N, C-alpha and C positions, 0 to 999 in steps of 0.2 A: 401602724398608729391610726386609730380613729379619733375622731373628734366629734363631740356632739355638744348641744346647750339646751338649756332651760331657761325661760325668763318668766318670772313671776311678778305681777304687779298687784300691789295691795293698797287699799284706801287707808285713810287716816286712823280706821278702827281695826286695821289688820284683816279685813276682809278681803280674799283673793278676787279680783275683779277681772283679770286676764292671766292666761298662761299658754305659753308657746314652748314646743319641744322640736327639735330638729337635728338631724345629722349635719354636722358642719362639714363643707367642702373647702375651707378656707386657709389651710397652712399657707404661708406665704414664703417667698424665695429666703427672706431673713432666716426662717426657721431652719431651713435645710443648711445655709451659710454658717450658722452658728453651730447647730450639731455636727457638721463636718469639720469645723475648725476646732472644735473640742475633742472630737474624736482622732483626728489627725494630728493634732497639736501644732496646727500651722494657721496662725492668725489670719482670718479673712477680712476684706474690706466689706462692711455691712452697712446699708444705708439706715442712717437714724430716723426718727419720726419728724425731725425738721427738714429732711431731704438731702442730708450731708454724708457722704461715706465717712465711716469710722472704722479704725482698725480694731478688730476684736482683740480683746484681752483673752489669752489662753491661759494665764495665771489666776484670774479672777473667777469667782462663781458665776459661771454662765446662766443666762436666762432667768435670773432673779425676778420673780413676779409677785413677790408678796408685799404688795404697795400698803403703806401705812395709812392710816386715817387721814384724809385731806390731800393725799399725793394722788394727783390724776396724771402722773407720768409713768406709773408703773402699776401692773396688775390689769384688772379687768377694768374697761372703760367703754363708755357708750357715747353714742352721737345721733346727730340729726340726719346725715347724709342718706341718699338713696341709690347713688351709683353703684352698680354691680361690681363685685370683687374681681380683680385681676391679680395675677401671680405676683405682679411687681409693686402691688400697693405698698406704701410705706407708714400709713398712718389712716386713722379715720378721717373720712371726707370732711366732717365738721364736727368736731368732739364737743360735748357738754361740759363746760367748766364746773370745777368745783366752788361751791358758795351757796349763798341764799338770795342772790339777786334773780332778776328775771330771767328764766330760761337756764338756770344753774341747778345741780344738785349737789348735796353733801356726800362725798365719797367716804364711806366707812373702809375699814382695812379690808384688803383681799386676803382671803384665807387660802392657803393651799393645803388641802385635805389629805392626810397620809393614803397611801395605796390600800386598795381592798382587793383580796383575791376572791373570786367567785367562779367556781367550776373552772373552765378553761380560760378565764379572762382576769385580767389584772388592770384596775383603772385607778386615777386619782383626779380629785377635782380642784378647780380653782372658784373661789365663790365671792362675791362682792354684793353688798346692799349699797343702794344709792337713795338717799332721802330727799324728798322735795318739800323744802320750806321756803319756796320762792315768792308764795303769795298768789301764784297761778299755775296753770297746767303746764308740764314739760313733756314733750313728745321725743320718742326715741325710736329710731329707724335701724341703727347700726351698733354692732357690738364688737370688740375686739380684745386681744391681749398684748399688752407692752411688756417686754421683758428686757434684761440688761444685755448690752454689748459690751460696756465697760461699767465701773463704778459711776460714771458721769453721764452715760448716753444710753438710750433706749431704742428698742427696735419693736415694731409692730410684727408680731409673729403669726398672727391669726387674725382675721377679719370677716365678719358676716353680716349681710344685710338681711333684715327680718323681712318674713312674707308679708306683713303689714305694720303700720305705725301703732305702737303702744303709747298710751298717754298716762302719764302718772299725775294724779290730782295733788293740789296742795295737801300737805301732810301725809300723803302715802309714800309708798317706796317701789323701788324696782330692784329686783334680785335676779343677777345673771350668774349661772353655774355652767362653766364649760368642764365637760368630762373628758380626759384623755385616756383611751384604753388600748390595751395591747390584747391581742386575741391569739392563743396557741392553736 
């Protein structure tokens, strides 16, 4: 499984002012634990985004990452942290909250886009748009995917620190697209 991301920043008029694309090397321990638990039908103890070990549900739909609008606990999320990624990370270093206050972004729904087959590759995407109505600039340095451990608890399954800070102007937006690819 290969993972890559694209980050697109737009101003209030929809003009693209920044675009980053990169291969991600960010699958975290929780990803393998959840996949293993699901495939082996043996519940694993997985660290949630609050730092607490939670017993994985093997009867619940694993890895649900289709966060609804306003839900910053599931799906694609962003933050301001700059510390490098380690395999044992369990959350963003400093998550940007949902809202319209200073330093906040409005989280639109995370879309999980149906798989596409192209030649010897098959991929699907997770995409979220976050809108800045804070009245000021909002900076983003890190991105992640939060997915379900159970119906009540989430795990950070991937985290990336961007090559540089992206700044979203008031009225603008940031779109984060993760692509999960299998290659034959």
